[in-house]
N, C-alpha and C positions, 0 to 999 in steps of 0.2 A: 358304131361299136360302143358297147356299154363300158363306161369308165369304172375301173376297179378301185374302190376306196382303199386307202392305205390303213395300216395297222389292223388288219383283219385276217382271219383264217380264210384262205381262198382255195378253190379247186384248181386242177391242172389247166383246164381250158382257160380260166381267167388269168392265171399267171403267165401262160404262154401268149396271151393277147398282148401283154406288156413286152414280151420278147419280140413278137412280130412287129409291133409298132416301132420299137427301137432298133430292129434288125440286129439283135444280140441273141445270146443263148443264156438260159437260166441254169445254174448249177444245181445238180441233185447230189446230195451227200448222204451216205448211209450212216445212221446213228446206231451204233452197237451198244451204247450205254449212255449214262448221263454225261460223262466227260466229253464224248464226241458230239452229243446233242448240244451241250452248252457251247462247245467250240464253234459249231456251225452257225448257231443263232447269233452269237457274239460277233463273228466275222461279218455276217450279213448286215448287222446293225451298224457296225463301225464304218462299213462302206456305203450304207444306205442303199442296199440293193436287195431285190426280192430273192427268195431262195426256196428250194425244195428239200425237205428233210424226209428221209425214207427208212423204212424197216424192210430188210430183205428176208424173204422166207428162209433162205439158207443160213441166216444169222439167228434164227429163232431159238436155236439150242443155247445161245449165250444169254439172251434176254428175251423172255417170252413176250409176245405182242400184247398180251393182256396186262402186263406190267409196264412195259416201256411205251406202249401206244398211248394211254391216257396222259402220260408225262409229255409226250411229243405234242399232243393236241393242246395241252395247257400252255406249254411254252410258245407254241405258234400263236395262240390267242393273245398272249401278252407281249409278243414281239413288236418292235417299232417299225417293222417292214412287212410287206406281204409274204406270207409263208404258206406253202402247200404241204400237207402231210400225206405221204405217198407210200403205198405198198410196192416194193420193188421185186420183180420176178416172182409173182404169185403163180406157182405151178399147181397148187392143189385148191380145189374148190373150198375145202374147209378153211384154209388160211384166208382166202379172199372174203368169205362170209364173215370171218372174225374181224377183219379189218373194217368192213362195212358196218358191222354192228358197233364197233368201238367209236366210229365217227371219222375215219380217214376220209379225206376229201378227194383222193385219187387212188386208183388201183391199176397195177399192171397185170394183165392176164398174159402169162407167157406159155403159150402152147406151140411155140415155134418148132419144137422138136418132133411134133406130131405131123401126120400127113395134112396137106393143105385143107381138105374138106373138114377134118376134125378140128383144126385150128380155127377155121371159120365158124363152125357150129358153137364151140365153146366161147369164143370171143363174142359172138352175137348174143348168146345167152347172158353172159356177165354184163355186157354193155346195156342191155335192156333193163336189167335189175338195178345197176348202178345209176343210170340216168334218171330213174324214177326217184332217186334219193339225192339228186343234184351232185353226184359224184362222177368225176371224169374217169375215162378209161384210156390206158395206153396198151397197145398190143405190139407184137413183134412178128416180122415177116423176114425170112432169111435167117441164117444162123452164123454166130461168131465162131471163130476157130478154137475158142476155149469156152468152157462152161462158166457159170456164175462162181463156182468154187476155184476157178483158175486152171482146171485140168483140161487137157486137149479134148475137144468134142469128138465123140466116137464117129468114125466113118468119114470125117473131113479130110480130104486129100489135098485140095487146093482151096484157099480162101475164096477165090472168084467163083468156084462152083456153087457157093452158098450165098452169093450176093443177092440182094433183094431185086426182083424183077419189077420194073416200073409198071408194066401193064397188069401184072398180077396184083401189085399193090393197089392200083387204081380200083380194080374190081373188089378187092378185099375191103378197102375203106368204104366204098359205096354200099356194100352188103352189110357190114357190121356197124357202121356209124361211130367208129372210135374217134377219140379226140386228139390222139397223137400216135405216131407210128415209129417204133424202134426199127432201124434198118441195119443191114450188114453191108459194109463197104470197105472192110479191111482192118477194122479195129478188133481188139481182143480183150477179154477180162484179165485181171491180174497184172503182173509185172512183165514188161517187154524186155526181151534180151537184145533187141535191135529196134531201130526206128521202124514203125509200121508203114507199109505202103498202102496209103489210103486212096481209093478211087473216087474222087470228088465228082466225076461225071455221073456216077451212080446216084449220088446225093441230089444233084441237079435234076436229073431225069425223073426220079421218084417224087421230088418236090413239085415239079411241074405237072406230073400225072395225077397226084393226089390232092394238091392244094391244101396240104395239111402240115402242121408243125412236125418236124422229124426229130428223132431222138438218137443220140450217139451214146452207145454203151462202150465201156472200155476206154474211158477218157484219160486215165492215169498214164503218164509217160509220153503222151503225144506232144509234139513241139508246139510252141505258140503259133507258128505259121500254119501248122496243120489245123489247129483250132480255128484260126482266122478263115482259112479256106472252107472248112466245114460249115461255119456260120454263114459265110457269104453265099453258099450254095443251098441253104435251107435248113440247117440244123438249128433247132431252137431250145433243145434241152440236152445237157451233157452230164452223164453219170460219172462221178469221180469219187473213188474211195481208197483204192490200194495205196497210193502214195500219201494220202492223208493219214491212213493207219500206220504206214511205215514211219512217218515223221513222229507220230506219237510214241511208237515203239522205241525208236532211237533215242528220243528225249528221256523216256523212262529208263532205258538202259544206262544212259549217261548219269542220270540222277542216282541210280542205285550204285554204280561203280564209283561215284565220287565219295561215297561214304559220309556225306555231310548230314544225312538224316536216316533214321530207321523207321520213319512213319510212312505208311502207304499213301496218306493224303498228299504228301510232298511229291511223291512219284506221280500220282494221278494228276496233280496240278501241272507238273512239268509236261506231261503228255498232252493235257488239254491245251496248254498255251502253244505248244508246237503245232498241234493240229489246227488251231485257230489261224496261225500265221500261214500255214499251207493252204487253208481254205480261202483266206483273203487273197493270196496270189492267184489262185484258180479263178475266183469270182472276178478279179480285176481283169484277167484275160478274156473270160467269157463275155463280160459286159463291155469289153474294149475300152476300159477306163484306166488300164494299167499303162502308165507312161513309160516306165522302164520295162522293156520286153524281157520277160523272165521265162526261161525254159523249165517246165516242171518235170 
């Protein structure tokens, strides 16, 4: 296995090799602006752990990829830990090509809502183009009970009806050549109203069938034991955003209500610091270095 040098911008395949070697998961955190981007990089550096920073297509309305993307790449190149710059839930070819053109080192093609054959065709097309540029590809098979925006997925009756099928995943991975696979096993995007019921047997079977690093979407709100079991059974990348964002929101609200300052930069700093602390807790659990078990 090729050793990944530290202090460099890496692709998803390279950073997940670190996860596989250490039997941990690498945290992926959406950066919706400079404050969250700064929070994630600072947290990773303080813990000396690799990290994935991401721009989600659904967030493009808040910060266009042409503006935030170059900043993400610049901060990754200057970080003191390995950083992968990733497009999260790329559902349009336009957004995927924009990410590739800007220099993202990883792209998720999310065609999971489409019929299997169409998902296969689009994923294969994107993978061939990305690999020619040394860019890694993540795809998704199966569907979560909520969409990336946190709304209920149309047509989903029971979560297990949309769990990833191991044999289908094996065929999909072999045909497409993707570097990581996001799977459905009971997690959901957004905020949980109750502890999710995760089927770790699905994770184990898909891991064994594909021999590929697996990705867990909907990481916010899962218990530390849930994360531990997911990692044990083959999850190597965990997407985490909602509770990081919530921590920033609550800190900003507290700063405003305190009446101590009328400057926006004070509110932004409070939000950034709170998000950084939340990311540090998450990374500590994903990397299994958190001595004090903390439920996020």
